[in-house]
C-alpha positions in Angstrom: 18.7 6.6 8.0 15.9 8.6 6.4 16.5 12.4 6.2 13.3 14.5 6.7 13.2 18.3 6.3 10.9 20.2 8.6 10.1 23.8 7.6 10.7 26.6 10.2 9.4 24.7 13.3 9.5 26.2 16.8 12.2 24.6 18.9 9.6 23.0 21.2 7.8 21.4 18.3 10.9 20.1 16.7 12.2 18.5 20.0 8.8 17.0 20.8 8.6 15.5 17.4 12.1 14.1 17.6 11.2 12.5 21.0 8.4 10.5 19.4 10.0 9.2 16.2 12.1 6.1 15.7 15.9 6.3 15.4 15.8 5.5 11.8 14.3 8.8 10.9 16.5 12.0 11.2 14.6 15.3 11.4 16.3 18.6 10.5 15.0 22.1 10.5 15.1 24.2 7.3 14.0 27.8 6.5 13.6 27.3 2.8 11.7 24.4 1.2 14.0 22.1 -0.7 13.9 22.1 -4.5 11.9 19.4 -6.3 11.3 17.5 -3.1 9.1 16.9 -0.2 9.1 18.6 3.3 7.0 18.8 6.4 5.6 21.9 8.2 3.0 22.7 10.8 -0.3 24.2 9.7 -3.7 24.7 11.3 -4.4 21.0 10.6 -1.3 19.7 12.2 1.8 18.2 10.6 1.5 18.7 6.9 3.3 17.4 3.8 4.5 20.1 1.4 6.1 19.5 -2.0 8.1 21.5 -4.7 7.6 18.9 -7.5 6.3 20.4 -10.7 4.0 17.4 -11.3 2.2 18.2 -8.0 2.0 22.0 -8.2 -1.8 21.8 -8.7 -2.4 20.1 -5.4 -2.6 21.6 -1.9 -0.4 20.3 0.9 -1.5 17.1 2.6 -2.3 16.3 6.2 -4.2 13.6 8.0 -7.3 14.6 9.9 -8.4 11.4 11.8 -11.0 13.2 13.9 -12.9 14.2 10.8 -12.6 10.7 9.4 -14.1 9.3 12.6 -16.9 11.8 12.6 -17.8 10.6 9.2 -17.9 7.0 10.3 -20.1 8.0 13.3 -22.5 9.9 11.0 -22.6 7.1 8.5 -23.5 4.4 10.9 -26.2 6.5 12.7 -28.9 4.9 10.5 -27.3 1.7 9.5 -25.6 -1.3 11.2 -21.8 -2.0 11.1 -22.8 -5.6 10.9 -23.6 -5.2 7.2 -20.0 -4.1 6.5 -17.5 -6.2 4.6 -14.9 -5.9 7.3 -17.3 -6.9 10.0 -18.2 -10.1 8.2 -14.6 -10.9 7.0 -13.3 -10.6 10.5 -16.1 -12.6 12.0 -16.8 -9.9 14.6 -20.1 -11.5 15.5 -18.1 -14.3 17.2 -15.0 -12.4 18.2 -15.9 -8.7 18.7 -12.5 -7.4 19.7 -9.7 -9.2 17.7 -6.2 -7.9 17.2 -5.5 -7.2 13.6 -2.3 -6.1 11.9 -2.8 -3.4 9.2 0.3 -4.1 6.9 -0.1 -0.8 4.9 -1.2 2.0 7.1 -1.3 4.8 4.5 -3.7 7.6 5.3 -5.0 5.5 8.3 -8.6 5.4 7.2 -8.9 1.7 7.2 -6.9 1.5 10.5 -9.5 3.9 12.0 -12.4 1.9 10.6 -11.1 -1.4 12.1 -10.7 0.3 15.5 -14.2 1.8 15.1 -15.6 -1.7 14.6 -13.9 -2.8 17.9 -10.5 -4.3 16.8 -7.2 -3.6 18.4 -5.0 -2.5 15.5 -1.3 -2.9 15.1 -0.5 -0.6 12.0 2.7 -0.7 10.0 4.0 1.9 7.7 7.5 1.8 6.0 7.4 5.2 4.3 8.9 7.8 6.8 6.9 10.7 5.4 3.6 8.9 5.7 4.5 7.5 9.1 5.2 11.0 10.5 1.8 12.3 9.2 0.0 9.4 10.8 1.9 9.7 14.0 0.9 13.4 14.3 -2.7 12.5 13.5 -2.7 9.7 16.2 -1.3 12.1 18.8 -4.0 14.6 18.1 -6.6 11.8 18.2 -5.3 10.7 21.6 -5.7 14.4 22.9 -9.3 14.5 21.6 -11.7 13.6 24.5 -14.4 12.0 22.4 -11.9 9.7 20.6 -9.2 8.9 23.2 -10.3 5.5 24.1 -10.5 4.5 20.4 -7.1 6.0 19.7 -5.7 3.7 22.5 -6.8 0.7 20.4 -4.2 1.8 17.6 -0.5 1.2 17.8 1.8 2.5 15.1 5.0 0.8 13.9 7.6 2.2 11.5 8.7 -0.4 9.0 7.3 -3.5 7.4 5.3 -6.2 9.1 7.4 -9.2 9.9 5.7 -10.5 13.0 2.9 -13.2 13.0 -0.7 -12.2 13.8 -4.0 -14.1 13.9 -5.5 -11.5 11.5 -3.6 -9.5 8.8 -5.1 -6.8 6.6 -3.5 -5.7 3.3 -4.5 -2.7 1.2 -2.2 -2.5 -1.8 -2.6 0.3 -4.3 -5.6 -0.3 -6.6 -4.8 -0.8 -10.3 -5.9 2.0 -12.5 -8.7 1.6 -15.0 -8.0 2.4 -18.6 -9.6 5.5 -19.9 -10.6 6.5 -16.4 -10.3 9.9 -14.7 -7.1 10.7 -12.9 -6.9 9.1 -9.4 -7.8 11.2 -6.4 -5.4 13.8 -5.0 -4.0 11.6 -2.2 -3.3 8.7 -4.6 -1.3 10.9 -7.0 0.8 12.3 -4.2 1.3 8.9 -2.7 2.5 7.5 -6.0 5.1 10.3 -6.2 6.0 9.9 -2.6 6.1 6.1 -2.2 6.5 4.9 -5.8 4.7 2.1 -7.6 3.4 -0.8 -5.6 4.9 -3.4 -8.0 5.2 -6.7 -6.0 1.7 -7.0 -4.6 1.6 -10.8 -5.2 4.9 -11.4 -3.5 3.9 -9.2 -0.5 0.5 -11.1 -0.3 2.3 -14.4 -0.1 4.6 -13.2 2.6 1.7 -12.0 4.6 -0.3 -15.2 4.1 2.8 -17.1 5.5 2.7 -14.7 8.6 -1.0 -14.9 9.4 -2.1 -17.5 11.9 -5.8 -17.3 10.9 -7.0 -15.0 8.2 -5.4 -12.7 5.6 -7.8 -10.0 4.3 -6.9 -8.1 1.1 -8.9 -5.1 -0.1 -9.6 -4.9 -3.8 -11.9 -2.9 -6.1 -15.0 -4.9 -7.1 -13.9 -5.0 -10.8 -10.2 -6.2 -10.2 -9.0 -9.8 -10.1 -7.8 -11.3 -6.8 -4.1 -10.8 -6.0 -3.8 -14.4 -4.8 -5.8 -17.2 -6.4 -8.9 -18.7 -4.9 -9.9 -16.7 -1.9 -11.8 -18.8 0.6 -14.4 -16.1 1.0 -15.3 -12.7 -0.7 -17.2 -10.0 1.1 -18.3 -7.3 -1.3 -19.8 -3.9 -1.1 -20.7 -1.5 -3.9 -17.2 -0.4 -4.7 -14.9 -2.6 -2.7 -14.3 -6.3 -2.0 -12.5 -8.0 0.8 -10.8 -11.2 -0.4 -10.3 -13.5 2.6 -7.8 -16.3 2.9 -8.1 -18.7 5.8 -4.9 -20.3 6.9 -4.7 -24.0 6.7 -3.3 -25.9 9.7 
């Protein structure tokens, strides 16, 4: 059972959220933020992650705004084609425009949104309860947004690790840090405190390769080595690479 603290919610909001979450997550209302810990509260941007850790005091609370993310994608592809994108090529969307793909690491949801924007049906998995609840709230708000309702229906959220077989599986582990580089972005620093280090990337990748029926896609920075050896194909953009492993039959 995962215990999650929700700060000063109205009874209606508390009961509604409880009705949406899996039984493994227990939500309780508090009037004072817990010491040196995380908690949730409702703000103008929806369900929001607050924290009282000294290491994170310089950061503002975190929430997921999927509508803004999708507006950014729409603006970005106003003058260029999605067919040039690494994901589009890696998934073979020219031959199969509406595949079902499992996102094994939902995180902030930006890649899940992009996959759905490209036309895929996306089954997204998140095992961290805090991140899952932020994503759930963002998804509910997206479903209620008239412009993006149909896209939101292409996304299904699952709490827990991916253990089912899919034709396509996408894996986005934490990127390795460059030596002598600037501190990672705000979201990544909060995630590392919240989720912990992503230590067994190779073992996870092997498990996912065993589950996939067709292709495993692994997102990497262009400068990093592949997690698994000898990808069958690489689809590279300026900052990111999709290592693609085709399942042998």
